[in-house]
All heavy atoms as TSV, in Angstrom:
chain	resi	resn	atom	element	x	y	z
A	1	MET	N	N	-82.059	15.972	-83.842
A	1	MET	CA	C	-82.133	16.762	-82.625
A	1	MET	C	C	-83.453	17.528	-82.621
A	1	MET	O	O	-83.938	17.947	-83.659
A	1	MET	CB	C	-80.970	17.742	-82.539
A	1	MET	CG	C	-80.990	18.528	-81.246
A	1	MET	SD	S	-79.555	19.561	-81.023
A	1	MET	CE	C	-80.273	21.143	-81.301
A	2	ASP	N	N	-83.995	17.700	-81.443
A	2	ASP	CA	C	-85.210	18.489	-81.282
A	2	ASP	C	C	-85.007	19.399	-80.073
A	2	ASP	O	O	-84.328	19.030	-79.115
A	2	ASP	CB	C	-86.414	17.575	-81.051
A	2	ASP	CG	C	-87.726	18.240	-81.400
A	2	ASP	OD1	O	-87.772	19.480	-81.438
A	2	ASP	OD2	O	-88.692	17.527	-81.647
A	3	VAL	N	N	-85.566	20.582	-80.131
A	3	VAL	CA	C	-85.437	21.565	-79.059
A	3	VAL	C	C	-86.828	21.930	-78.575
A	3	VAL	O	O	-87.729	22.168	-79.376
A	3	VAL	CB	C	-84.705	22.833	-79.558
A	3	VAL	CG1	C	-84.622	23.876	-78.465
A	3	VAL	CG2	C	-83.333	22.475	-80.093
A	4	THR	N	N	-86.992	21.956	-77.264
A	4	THR	CA	C	-88.269	22.330	-76.666
A	4	THR	C	C	-88.028	23.362	-75.574
A	4	THR	O	O	-87.126	23.202	-74.759
A	4	THR	CB	C	-88.972	21.092	-76.061
A	4	THR	OG1	O	-89.233	20.162	-77.096
A	4	THR	CG2	C	-90.275	21.472	-75.398
A	5	PHE	N	N	-88.843	24.391	-75.574
A	5	PHE	CA	C	-88.811	25.397	-74.513
A	5	PHE	C	C	-90.126	25.298	-73.755
A	5	PHE	O	O	-91.189	25.189	-74.358
A	5	PHE	CB	C	-88.647	26.802	-75.105
A	5	PHE	CG	C	-88.660	27.888	-74.066
A	5	PHE	CD1	C	-87.524	28.160	-73.330
A	5	PHE	CD2	C	-89.811	28.615	-73.828
A	5	PHE	CE1	C	-87.536	29.160	-72.361
A	5	PHE	CE2	C	-89.833	29.612	-72.868
A	5	PHE	CZ	C	-88.693	29.884	-72.136
A	6	HIS	N	N	-90.045	25.297	-72.425
A	6	HIS	CA	C	-91.268	25.215	-71.620
A	6	HIS	C	C	-91.140	26.171	-70.437
A	6	HIS	O	O	-90.094	26.254	-69.795
A	6	HIS	CB	C	-91.482	23.783	-71.106
A	6	HIS	CG	C	-92.766	23.611	-70.384
A	6	HIS	ND1	N	-93.951	23.368	-71.044
A	6	HIS	CD2	C	-93.072	23.643	-69.074
A	6	HIS	CE1	C	-94.924	23.251	-70.162
A	6	HIS	NE2	N	-94.415	23.423	-68.966
A	7	ARG	N	N	-92.238	26.877	-70.180
A	7	ARG	CA	C	-92.258	27.818	-69.059
A	7	ARG	C	C	-93.130	27.254	-67.936
A	7	ARG	O	O	-94.318	27.036	-68.116
A	7	ARG	CB	C	-92.799	29.167	-69.514
A	7	ARG	CG	C	-92.625	30.268	-68.501
A	7	ARG	CD	C	-93.129	31.613	-69.001
A	7	ARG	NE	N	-92.699	31.940	-70.352
A	7	ARG	CZ	C	-91.562	32.557	-70.663
A	7	ARG	NH1	N	-90.732	32.919	-69.718
A	7	ARG	NH2	N	-91.266	32.821	-71.913
A	8	TYR	N	N	-92.494	26.973	-66.801
A	8	TYR	CA	C	-93.206	26.590	-65.584
A	8	TYR	C	C	-93.482	27.863	-64.791
A	8	TYR	O	O	-92.874	28.905	-65.070
A	8	TYR	CB	C	-92.341	25.652	-64.729
A	8	TYR	CG	C	-92.184	24.259	-65.291
A	8	TYR	CD1	C	-91.022	23.887	-65.957
A	8	TYR	CD2	C	-93.186	23.308	-65.145
A	8	TYR	CE1	C	-90.867	22.603	-66.464
A	8	TYR	CE2	C	-93.037	22.028	-65.644
A	8	TYR	CZ	C	-91.880	21.676	-66.295
A	8	TYR	OH	O	-91.731	20.408	-66.797
A	9	PRO	N	N	-94.364	27.818	-63.797
A	9	PRO	CA	C	-94.623	29.034	-63.014
A	9	PRO	C	C	-93.370	29.623	-62.346
A	9	PRO	O	O	-93.225	30.832	-62.268
A	9	PRO	CB	C	-95.628	28.573	-61.956
A	9	PRO	CG	C	-96.319	27.405	-62.588
A	9	PRO	CD	C	-95.265	26.730	-63.431
A	10	SER	N	N	-92.449	28.748	-61.907
A	10	SER	CA	C	-91.286	29.247	-61.172
A	10	SER	C	C	-89.993	29.281	-61.973
A	10	SER	O	O	-88.989	29.824	-61.508
A	10	SER	CB	C	-91.066	28.395	-59.921
A	10	SER	OG	O	-90.803	27.058	-60.299
A	11	LYS	N	N	-89.988	28.692	-63.180
A	11	LYS	CA	C	-88.766	28.682	-63.983
A	11	LYS	C	C	-89.093	28.317	-65.421
A	11	LYS	O	O	-90.166	27.820	-65.732
A	11	LYS	CB	C	-87.741	27.702	-63.429
A	11	LYS	CG	C	-88.196	26.252	-63.499
A	11	LYS	CD	C	-87.156	25.325	-62.908
A	11	LYS	CE	C	-87.689	23.899	-62.859
A	11	LYS	NZ	N	-86.734	22.989	-62.281
A	12	SER	N	N	-88.130	28.546	-66.284
A	12	SER	CA	C	-88.233	28.137	-67.684
A	12	SER	C	C	-87.123	27.137	-67.970
A	12	SER	O	O	-86.043	27.212	-67.384
A	12	SER	CB	C	-88.083	29.346	-68.602
A	12	SER	OG	O	-89.143	30.252	-68.393
A	13	VAL	N	N	-87.419	26.200	-68.871
A	13	VAL	CA	C	-86.408	25.200	-69.221
A	13	VAL	C	C	-86.278	25.103	-70.735
A	13	VAL	O	O	-87.253	25.243	-71.471
A	13	VAL	CB	C	-86.734	23.809	-68.628
A	13	VAL	CG1	C	-86.665	23.819	-67.120
A	13	VAL	CG2	C	-88.087	23.304	-69.083
A	14	LEU	N	N	-85.068	24.871	-71.187
A	14	LEU	CA	C	-84.770	24.612	-72.581
A	14	LEU	C	C	-84.234	23.188	-72.631
A	14	LEU	O	O	-83.227	22.876	-71.987
A	14	LEU	CB	C	-83.727	25.593	-73.108
A	14	LEU	CG	C	-83.285	25.385	-74.548
A	14	LEU	CD1	C	-84.446	25.649	-75.509
A	14	LEU	CD2	C	-82.097	26.265	-74.871
A	15	LEU	N	N	-84.904	22.315	-73.366
A	15	LEU	CA	C	-84.519	20.916	-73.453
A	15	LEU	C	C	-84.009	20.604	-74.846
A	15	LEU	O	O	-84.631	20.980	-75.842
A	15	LEU	CB	C	-85.716	20.009	-73.128
A	15	LEU	CG	C	-86.343	20.202	-71.761
A	15	LEU	CD1	C	-87.604	19.368	-71.642
A	15	LEU	CD2	C	-85.363	19.837	-70.670
A	16	LEU	N	N	-82.879	19.939	-74.911
A	16	LEU	CA	C	-82.295	19.501	-76.175
A	16	LEU	C	C	-82.393	17.978	-76.211
A	16	LEU	O	O	-81.871	17.299	-75.331
A	16	LEU	CB	C	-80.835	19.929	-76.269
A	16	LEU	CG	C	-80.557	21.412	-76.048
A	16	LEU	CD1	C	-79.064	21.668	-76.037
A	16	LEU	CD2	C	-81.246	22.246	-77.098
A	17	PHE	N	N	-83.077	17.452	-77.218
A	17	PHE	CA	C	-83.266	16.016	-77.352
A	17	PHE	C	C	-82.410	15.508	-78.505
A	17	PHE	O	O	-82.472	16.049	-79.608
A	17	PHE	CB	C	-84.736	15.688	-77.629
A	17	PHE	CG	C	-85.643	16.003	-76.480
A	17	PHE	CD1	C	-86.217	17.253	-76.356
A	17	PHE	CD2	C	-85.924	15.042	-75.531
A	17	PHE	CE1	C	-87.059	17.553	-75.298
A	17	PHE	CE2	C	-86.758	15.322	-74.467
A	17	PHE	CZ	C	-87.326	16.579	-74.353
A	18	PHE	N	N	-81.624	14.468	-78.246
A	18	PHE	CA	C	-80.762	13.869	-79.255
A	18	PHE	C	C	-81.133	12.400	-79.417
A	18	PHE	O	O	-81.420	11.716	-78.440
A	18	PHE	CB	C	-79.291	13.952	-78.839
A	18	PHE	CG	C	-78.761	15.353	-78.762
A	18	PHE	CD1	C	-78.851	16.082	-77.588
A	18	PHE	CD2	C	-78.184	15.939	-79.868
A	18	PHE	CE1	C	-78.362	17.367	-77.510
A	18	PHE	CE2	C	-77.686	17.235	-79.804
A	18	PHE	CZ	C	-77.779	17.953	-78.625
A	19	GLU	N	N	-81.099	11.917	-80.643
A	19	GLU	CA	C	-81.279	10.498	-80.878
A	19	GLU	C	C	-79.909	9.837	-80.750
A	19	GLU	O	O	-78.917	10.339	-81.270
A	19	GLU	CB	C	-81.838	10.243	-82.275
A	19	GLU	CG	C	-82.065	8.776	-82.542
A	19	GLU	CD	C	-82.720	8.504	-83.881
A	19	GLU	OE1	O	-83.253	9.444	-84.499
A	19	GLU	OE2	O	-82.700	7.352	-84.305
A	20	ALA	N	N	-79.883	8.718	-80.053
A	20	ALA	CA	C	-78.623	7.995	-79.855
A	20	ALA	C	C	-78.879	6.505	-80.009
A	20	ALA	O	O	-79.994	6.032	-79.798
A	20	ALA	CB	C	-78.059	8.290	-78.473
A	21	ALA	N	N	-77.845	5.797	-80.374
A	21	ALA	CA	C	-77.931	4.346	-80.489
A	21	ALA	C	C	-76.726	3.740	-79.787
A	21	ALA	O	O	-75.630	4.312	-79.811
A	21	ALA	CB	C	-77.959	3.926	-81.950
A	22	LEU	N	N	-76.938	2.618	-79.173
A	22	LEU	CA	C	-75.869	1.921	-78.483
A	22	LEU	C	C	-75.098	1.093	-79.507
A	22	LEU	O	O	-75.662	0.204	-80.144
A	22	LEU	CB	C	-76.452	1.026	-77.387
A	22	LEU	CG	C	-75.469	0.385	-76.429
A	22	LEU	CD1	C	-74.706	1.458	-75.653
A	22	LEU	CD2	C	-76.202	-0.517	-75.451
A	23	ALA	N	N	-73.836	1.395	-79.708
A	23	ALA	CA	C	-73.005	0.670	-80.671
A	23	ALA	C	C	-72.564	-0.659	-80.067
A	23	ALA	O	O	-72.415	-0.783	-78.840
A	23	ALA	CB	C	-71.786	1.514	-81.037
A	24	ALA	N	N	-72.370	-1.635	-80.918
A	24	ALA	CA	C	-71.911	-2.949	-80.467
A	24	ALA	C	C	-70.621	-2.805	-79.673
A	24	ALA	O	O	-69.698	-2.088	-80.076
A	24	ALA	CB	C	-71.704	-3.850	-81.678
A	25	GLY	N	N	-70.588	-3.451	-78.522
A	25	GLY	CA	C	-69.402	-3.410	-77.677
A	25	GLY	C	C	-69.305	-2.206	-76.763
A	25	GLY	O	O	-68.389	-2.116	-75.953
A	26	SER	N	N	-70.246	-1.281	-76.867
A	26	SER	CA	C	-70.233	-0.098	-76.001
A	26	SER	C	C	-70.737	-0.464	-74.611
A	26	SER	O	O	-71.596	-1.326	-74.467
A	26	SER	CB	C	-71.133	0.995	-76.563
A	26	SER	OG	O	-70.638	1.476	-77.776
A	27	PRO	N	N	-70.229	0.215	-73.591
A	27	PRO	CA	C	-70.771	-0.024	-72.247
A	27	PRO	C	C	-72.193	0.521	-72.146
A	27	PRO	O	O	-72.575	1.417	-72.909
A	27	PRO	CB	C	-69.820	0.750	-71.342
A	27	PRO	CG	C	-69.215	1.791	-72.216
A	27	PRO	CD	C	-69.172	1.205	-73.606
A	28	GLU	N	N	-72.952	-0.015	-71.231
A	28	GLU	CA	C	-74.297	0.504	-70.983
A	28	GLU	C	C	-74.193	1.954	-70.524
A	28	GLU	O	O	-73.251	2.322	-69.833
A	28	GLU	CB	C	-75.000	-0.320	-69.893
A	28	GLU	CG	C	-75.483	-1.664	-70.363
A	28	GLU	CD	C	-76.655	-1.546	-71.345
A	28	GLU	OE1	O	-77.576	-0.755	-71.110
A	28	GLU	OE2	O	-76.622	-2.259	-72.363
A	29	PRO	N	N	-75.156	2.790	-70.921
A	29	PRO	CA	C	-75.126	4.183	-70.473
A	29	PRO	C	C	-75.281	4.282	-68.957
A	29	PRO	O	O	-75.901	3.426	-68.339
A	29	PRO	CB	C	-76.326	4.818	-71.171
A	29	PRO	CG	C	-76.965	3.770	-71.977
A	29	PRO	CD	C	-76.272	2.480	-71.769
A	30	ALA	N	N	-74.722	5.312	-68.394
A	30	ALA	CA	C	-74.824	5.572	-66.964
A	30	ALA	C	C	-75.356	6.982	-66.764
A	30	ALA	O	O	-75.013	7.889	-67.522
A	30	ALA	CB	C	-73.451	5.437	-66.303
A	31	PRO	N	N	-76.206	7.185	-65.767
A	31	PRO	CA	C	-76.751	8.529	-65.529
A	31	PRO	C	C	-75.686	9.484	-65.011
A	31	PRO	O	O	-74.908	9.147	-64.133
A	31	PRO	CB	C	-77.842	8.287	-64.478
A	31	PRO	CG	C	-77.488	6.995	-63.828
A	31	PRO	CD	C	-76.734	6.197	-64.833
A	32	LEU	N	N	-75.646	10.673	-65.594
A	32	LEU	CA	C	-74.769	11.742	-65.140
A	32	LEU	C	C	-75.622	12.977	-64.901
A	32	LEU	O	O	-76.262	13.477	-65.816
A	32	LEU	CB	C	-73.704	12.068	-66.199
A	32	LEU	CG	C	-72.750	10.937	-66.577
A	32	LEU	CD1	C	-71.861	11.376	-67.738
A	32	LEU	CD2	C	-71.907	10.528	-65.393
A	33	ASP	N	N	-75.648	13.440	-63.689
A	33	ASP	CA	C	-76.426	14.623	-63.327
A	33	ASP	C	C	-77.916	14.465	-63.603
A	33	ASP	O	O	-78.601	15.431	-63.959
A	33	ASP	CB	C	-75.902	15.867	-64.040
A	33	ASP	CG	C	-74.503	16.243	-63.577
A	33	ASP	OD1	O	-74.208	16.019	-62.387
A	33	ASP	OD2	O	-73.725	16.755	-64.394
A	34	VAL	N	N	-78.428	13.251	-63.509
A	34	VAL	CA	C	-79.856	12.977	-63.622
A	34	VAL	C	C	-80.240	11.996	-62.529
A	34	VAL	O	O	-79.391	11.284	-61.994
A	34	VAL	CB	C	-80.255	12.394	-65.001
A	34	VAL	CG1	C	-79.981	13.381	-66.117
A	34	VAL	CG2	C	-79.545	11.092	-65.262
A	35	ALA	N	N	-81.506	11.946	-62.219
A	35	ALA	CA	C	-81.969	11.057	-61.150
A	35	ALA	C	C	-81.895	9.595	-61.557
A	35	ALA	O	O	-81.588	8.731	-60.742
A	35	ALA	CB	C	-83.396	11.422	-60.752
A	36	ALA	N	N	-82.191	9.297	-62.832
A	36	ALA	CA	C	-82.228	7.902	-63.256
A	36	ALA	C	C	-82.132	7.812	-64.767
A	36	ALA	O	O	-82.365	8.778	-65.484
A	36	ALA	CB	C	-83.508	7.245	-62.774
A	37	LEU	N	N	-81.824	6.616	-65.221
A	37	LEU	CA	C	-81.743	6.332	-66.641
A	37	LEU	C	C	-82.221	4.908	-66.850
A	37	LEU	O	O	-81.867	4.023	-66.069
A	37	LEU	CB	C	-80.291	6.471	-67.120
A	37	LEU	CG	C	-79.992	6.017	-68.535
A	37	LEU	CD1	C	-80.455	7.074	-69.522
A	37	LEU	CD2	C	-78.511	5.760	-68.694
A	38	ARG	N	N	-83.050	4.699	-67.881
A	38	ARG	CA	C	-83.466	3.332	-68.190
A	38	ARG	C	C	-83.911	3.260	-69.634
A	38	ARG	O	O	-84.310	4.264	-70.220
A	38	ARG	CB	C	-84.582	2.855	-67.275
A	38	ARG	CG	C	-85.938	3.502	-67.510
A	38	ARG	CD	C	-86.977	2.924	-66.545
A	38	ARG	NE	N	-88.275	3.488	-66.758
A	38	ARG	CZ	C	-89.210	2.950	-67.540
A	38	ARG	NH1	N	-88.976	1.822	-68.163
A	38	ARG	NH2	N	-90.378	3.520	-67.684
A	39	TRP	N	N	-83.810	2.083	-70.215
A	39	TRP	CA	C	-84.337	1.838	-71.551
A	39	TRP	C	C	-85.839	1.704	-71.420
A	39	TRP	O	O	-86.351	1.157	-70.437
A	39	TRP	CB	C	-83.741	0.556	-72.133
A	39	TRP	CG	C	-82.271	0.660	-72.401
A	39	TRP	CD1	C	-81.280	0.033	-71.713
A	39	TRP	CD2	C	-81.631	1.451	-73.401
A	39	TRP	NE1	N	-80.062	0.377	-72.230
A	39	TRP	CE2	C	-80.238	1.247	-73.272
A	39	TRP	CE3	C	-82.084	2.306	-74.388
A	39	TRP	CZ2	C	-79.313	1.869	-74.099
A	39	TRP	CZ3	C	-81.156	2.928	-75.213
A	39	TRP	CH2	C	-79.792	2.701	-75.064
A	40	ALA	N	N	-86.564	2.184	-72.409
A	40	ALA	CA	C	-88.023	2.145	-72.359
A	40	ALA	C	C	-88.582	1.684	-73.697
A	40	ALA	O	O	-87.989	1.939	-74.746
A	40	ALA	CB	C	-88.582	3.521	-72.012
A	41	ARG	N	N	-89.724	1.035	-73.630
A	41	ARG	CA	C	-90.457	0.656	-74.838
A	41	ARG	C	C	-91.436	1.767	-75.171
A	41	ARG	O	O	-91.731	2.630	-74.342
A	41	ARG	CB	C	-91.229	-0.636	-74.598
A	41	ARG	CG	C	-90.355	-1.835	-74.293
A	41	ARG	CD	C	-91.227	-3.006	-73.984
A	41	ARG	NE	N	-92.353	-2.509	-73.176
A	41	ARG	CZ	C	-93.015	-3.220	-72.305
A	41	ARG	NH1	N	-92.732	-4.456	-72.111
A	41	ARG	NH2	N	-94.021	-2.697	-71.619
A	42	VAL	N	N	-91.950	1.752	-76.372
A	42	VAL	CA	C	-92.910	2.766	-76.807
A	42	VAL	C	C	-94.088	2.846	-75.838
A	42	VAL	O	O	-94.539	3.938	-75.479
A	42	VAL	CB	C	-93.404	2.469	-78.243
A	42	VAL	CG1	C	-94.519	3.406	-78.637
A	42	VAL	CG2	C	-92.262	2.574	-79.232
A	43	ASP	N	N	-94.576	1.706	-75.381
A	43	ASP	CA	C	-95.728	1.677	-74.470
A	43	ASP	C	C	-95.444	2.328	-73.122
A	43	ASP	O	O	-96.366	2.692	-72.400
A	43	ASP	CB	C	-96.184	0.236	-74.230
A	43	ASP	CG	C	-96.685	-0.423	-75.503
A	43	ASP	OD1	O	-96.986	0.289	-76.481
A	43	ASP	OD2	O	-96.776	-1.668	-75.522
A	44	ASP	N	N	-94.174	2.468	-72.763
A	44	ASP	CA	C	-93.797	3.088	-71.490
A	44	ASP	C	C	-93.796	4.615	-71.562
A	44	ASP	O	O	-93.680	5.280	-70.536
A	44	ASP	CB	C	-92.393	2.628	-71.066
A	44	ASP	CG	C	-92.303	1.140	-70.820
A	44	ASP	OD1	O	-93.293	0.550	-70.367
A	44	ASP	OD2	O	-91.227	0.565	-71.086
A	45	LEU	N	N	-93.899	5.159	-72.761
A	45	LEU	CA	C	-93.767	6.605	-72.949
A	45	LEU	C	C	-95.121	7.296	-73.002
A	45	LEU	O	O	-95.502	7.914	-73.978
A	45	LEU	CB	C	-92.968	6.883	-74.236
A	45	LEU	CG	C	-91.585	6.247	-74.301
A	45	LEU	CD1	C	-90.939	6.519	-75.645
A	45	LEU	CD2	C	-90.710	6.748	-73.166
A	46	ARG	N	N	-95.834	7.208	-71.900
A	46	ARG	CA	C	-97.156	7.829	-71.807
A	46	ARG	C	C	-97.008	9.256	-71.273
A	46	ARG	O	O	-96.272	9.497	-70.319
A	46	ARG	CB	C	-98.053	6.993	-70.905
A	46	ARG	CG	C	-98.273	5.583	-71.451
A	46	ARG	CD	C	-99.349	4.802	-70.722
A	46	ARG	NE	N	-99.433	5.028	-69.299
A	46	ARG	CZ	C	-98.836	4.253	-68.382
A	46	ARG	NH1	N	-98.086	3.235	-68.736
A	46	ARG	NH2	N	-98.993	4.516	-67.100
A	47	ASP	N	N	-97.708	10.180	-71.899
A	47	ASP	CA	C	-97.610	11.599	-71.534
A	47	ASP	C	C	-97.735	11.840	-70.035
A	47	ASP	O	O	-96.993	12.639	-69.469
A	47	ASP	CB	C	-98.684	12.418	-72.256
A	47	ASP	CG	C	-98.428	12.550	-73.746
A	47	ASP	OD1	O	-97.369	12.100	-74.230
A	47	ASP	OD2	O	-99.302	13.114	-74.430
A	48	GLU	N	N	-98.668	11.151	-69.394
A	48	GLU	CA	C	-98.938	11.416	-67.974
A	48	GLU	C	C	-97.777	11.004	-67.059
A	48	GLU	O	O	-97.753	11.382	-65.889
A	48	GLU	CB	C	-100.237	10.745	-67.523
A	48	GLU	CG	C	-100.213	9.228	-67.546
A	48	GLU	CD	C	-100.629	8.619	-68.881
A	48	GLU	OE1	O	-100.744	9.323	-69.891
A	48	GLU	OE2	O	-100.835	7.402	-68.895
A	49	LEU	N	N	-96.812	10.268	-67.559
A	49	LEU	CA	C	-95.669	9.843	-66.750
A	49	LEU	C	C	-94.484	10.805	-66.827
A	49	LEU	O	O	-93.476	10.605	-66.164
A	49	LEU	CB	C	-95.201	8.444	-67.198
A	49	LEU	CG	C	-96.221	7.322	-67.069
A	49	LEU	CD1	C	-95.652	6.024	-67.613
A	49	LEU	CD2	C	-96.667	7.163	-65.623
A	50	PHE	N	N	-94.627	11.857	-67.640
A	50	PHE	CA	C	-93.514	12.776	-67.867
A	50	PHE	C	C	-93.865	14.189	-67.431
A	50	PHE	O	O	-95.026	14.573	-67.422
A	50	PHE	CB	C	-93.147	12.786	-69.356
A	50	PHE	CG	C	-92.451	11.528	-69.793
A	50	PHE	CD1	C	-93.179	10.399	-70.105
A	50	PHE	CD2	C	-91.074	11.477	-69.857
A	50	PHE	CE1	C	-92.543	9.228	-70.491
A	50	PHE	CE2	C	-90.425	10.320	-70.246
A	50	PHE	CZ	C	-91.167	9.193	-70.560
A	51	PRO	N	N	-92.845	14.994	-67.119
A	51	PRO	CA	C	-93.091	16.403	-66.810
A	51	PRO	C	C	-93.656	17.113	-68.039
A	51	PRO	O	O	-93.387	16.707	-69.179
A	51	PRO	CB	C	-91.706	16.954	-66.472
A	51	PRO	CG	C	-90.829	15.777	-66.265
A	51	PRO	CD	C	-91.430	14.639	-67.009
A	52	PRO	N	N	-94.421	18.162	-67.843
A	52	PRO	CA	C	-95.020	18.890	-68.966
A	52	PRO	C	C	-94.009	19.321	-70.033
A	52	PRO	O	O	-94.327	19.320	-71.220
A	52	PRO	CB	C	-95.672	20.101	-68.303
A	52	PRO	CG	C	-95.978	19.645	-66.916
A	52	PRO	CD	C	-94.851	18.706	-66.550
A	53	ALA	N	N	-92.806	19.655	-69.638
A	53	ALA	CA	C	-91.808	20.099	-70.611
A	53	ALA	C	C	-91.441	19.001	-71.609
A	53	ALA	O	O	-91.058	19.286	-72.739
A	53	ALA	CB	C	-90.547	20.573	-69.892
A	54	ASP	N	N	-91.556	17.743	-71.215
A	54	ASP	CA	C	-91.184	16.620	-72.083
A	54	ASP	C	C	-92.284	16.199	-73.051
A	54	ASP	O	O	-92.009	15.574	-74.073
A	54	ASP	CB	C	-90.808	15.403	-71.242
A	54	ASP	CG	C	-89.580	15.628	-70.383
A	54	ASP	OD1	O	-88.896	16.649	-70.563
A	54	ASP	OD2	O	-89.308	14.776	-69.529
A	55	VAL	N	N	-93.513	16.531	-72.750
A	55	VAL	CA	C	-94.658	16.027	-73.515
A	55	VAL	C	C	-94.619	16.472	-74.975
A	55	VAL	O	O	-94.996	15.711	-75.872
A	55	VAL	CB	C	-95.981	16.432	-72.832
A	55	VAL	CG1	C	-97.183	16.096	-73.693
A	55	VAL	CG2	C	-96.085	15.727	-71.475
A	56	ALA	N	N	-94.117	17.661	-75.245
A	56	ALA	CA	C	-94.105	18.175	-76.614
A	56	ALA	C	C	-93.304	17.291	-77.568
A	56	ALA	O	O	-93.626	17.193	-78.745
A	56	ALA	CB	C	-93.547	19.602	-76.637
A	57	VAL	N	N	-92.287	16.638	-77.080
A	57	VAL	CA	C	-91.446	15.820	-77.960
A	57	VAL	C	C	-91.814	14.335	-77.912
A	57	VAL	O	O	-91.379	13.556	-78.753
A	57	VAL	CB	C	-89.949	16.044	-77.621
A	57	VAL	CG1	C	-89.533	15.249	-76.408
A	57	VAL	CG2	C	-89.075	15.706	-78.801
A	58	LEU	N	N	-92.616	13.914	-76.958
A	58	LEU	CA	C	-92.928	12.490	-76.801
A	58	LEU	C	C	-93.571	11.858	-78.032
A	58	LEU	O	O	-93.259	10.722	-78.374
A	58	LEU	CB	C	-93.828	12.259	-75.590
A	58	LEU	CG	C	-93.121	12.194	-74.249
A	58	LEU	CD1	C	-94.132	12.033	-73.126
A	58	LEU	CD2	C	-92.096	11.082	-74.204
A	59	SER	N	N	-94.442	12.547	-78.715
A	59	SER	CA	C	-95.072	11.955	-79.893
A	59	SER	C	C	-94.031	11.675	-80.971
A	59	SER	O	O	-94.102	10.661	-81.668
A	59	SER	CB	C	-96.189	12.848	-80.447
A	59	SER	OG	O	-95.668	14.095	-80.845
A	60	LYS	N	N	-93.040	12.539	-81.099
A	60	LYS	CA	C	-91.961	12.310	-82.070
A	60	LYS	C	C	-91.117	11.108	-81.673
A	60	LYS	O	O	-90.717	10.302	-82.513
A	60	LYS	CB	C	-91.080	13.551	-82.190
A	60	LYS	CG	C	-91.784	14.735	-82.789
A	60	LYS	CD	C	-90.891	15.947	-82.809
A	60	LYS	CE	C	-91.633	17.166	-83.311
A	60	LYS	NZ	N	-90.807	18.357	-83.273
A	61	VAL	N	N	-90.831	10.987	-80.395
A	61	VAL	CA	C	-90.036	9.851	-79.911
A	61	VAL	C	C	-90.807	8.547	-80.114
A	61	VAL	O	O	-90.253	7.566	-80.592
A	61	VAL	CB	C	-89.660	10.044	-78.425
A	61	VAL	CG1	C	-89.006	8.797	-77.852
A	61	VAL	CG2	C	-88.749	11.258	-78.247
A	62	ARG	N	N	-92.088	8.554	-79.777
A	62	ARG	CA	C	-92.904	7.338	-79.976
A	62	ARG	C	C	-92.939	6.936	-81.444
A	62	ARG	O	O	-92.799	5.753	-81.772
A	62	ARG	CB	C	-94.314	7.557	-79.417
A	62	ARG	CG	C	-94.396	7.537	-77.916
A	62	ARG	CD	C	-95.849	7.544	-77.432
A	62	ARG	NE	N	-96.507	8.793	-77.749
A	62	ARG	CZ	C	-96.709	9.782	-76.866
A	62	ARG	NH1	N	-96.312	9.671	-75.620
A	62	ARG	NH2	N	-97.310	10.877	-77.241
A	63	ALA	N	N	-93.117	7.886	-82.345
A	63	ALA	CA	C	-93.140	7.586	-83.764
A	63	ALA	C	C	-91.815	7.025	-84.238
A	63	ALA	O	O	-91.781	6.066	-85.023
A	63	ALA	CB	C	-93.509	8.846	-84.551
A	64	ARG	N	N	-90.735	7.594	-83.776
A	64	ARG	CA	C	-89.398	7.113	-84.173
A	64	ARG	C	C	-89.150	5.697	-83.667
A	64	ARG	O	O	-88.621	4.858	-84.388
A	64	ARG	CB	C	-88.343	8.076	-83.634
A	64	ARG	CG	C	-86.947	7.720	-83.998
A	64	ARG	CD	C	-86.700	7.949	-85.487
A	64	ARG	NE	N	-85.322	7.672	-85.790
A	64	ARG	CZ	C	-84.926	6.726	-86.641
A	64	ARG	NH1	N	-85.806	6.016	-87.295
A	64	ARG	NH2	N	-83.667	6.511	-86.869
A	65	LEU	N	N	-89.537	5.412	-82.435
A	65	LEU	CA	C	-89.327	4.080	-81.875
A	65	LEU	C	C	-90.228	3.037	-82.528
A	65	LEU	O	O	-89.856	1.877	-82.620
A	65	LEU	CB	C	-89.558	4.093	-80.371
A	65	LEU	CG	C	-88.516	4.845	-79.549
A	65	LEU	CD1	C	-88.927	4.895	-78.085
A	65	LEU	CD2	C	-87.138	4.214	-79.703
A	66	ALA	N	N	-91.393	3.451	-82.964
A	66	ALA	CA	C	-92.326	2.503	-83.606
A	66	ALA	C	C	-91.911	2.170	-85.038
A	66	ALA	O	O	-92.327	1.153	-85.580
A	66	ALA	CB	C	-93.737	3.086	-83.590
A	67	ALA	N	N	-91.082	3.010	-85.649
A	67	ALA	CA	C	-90.659	2.798	-87.037
A	67	ALA	C	C	-89.732	1.610	-87.182
A	67	ALA	O	O	-89.073	1.186	-86.313
A	67	ALA	CB	C	-89.987	4.061	-87.566
């Protein structure tokens, strides 16, 4: 788990990041209270495609996925 706090001009956000794996036979994940959900490759996780609050953890996610 990783925790990130980010302050935007109009609000602050606390983000909790969890590592998860899809177990054999599990249904595909479905978005709940989010705009969208999709599987991504390491190359898809470019800083400029994410909100500033997410950028702090992206390097950790990329490293984990590349391992």
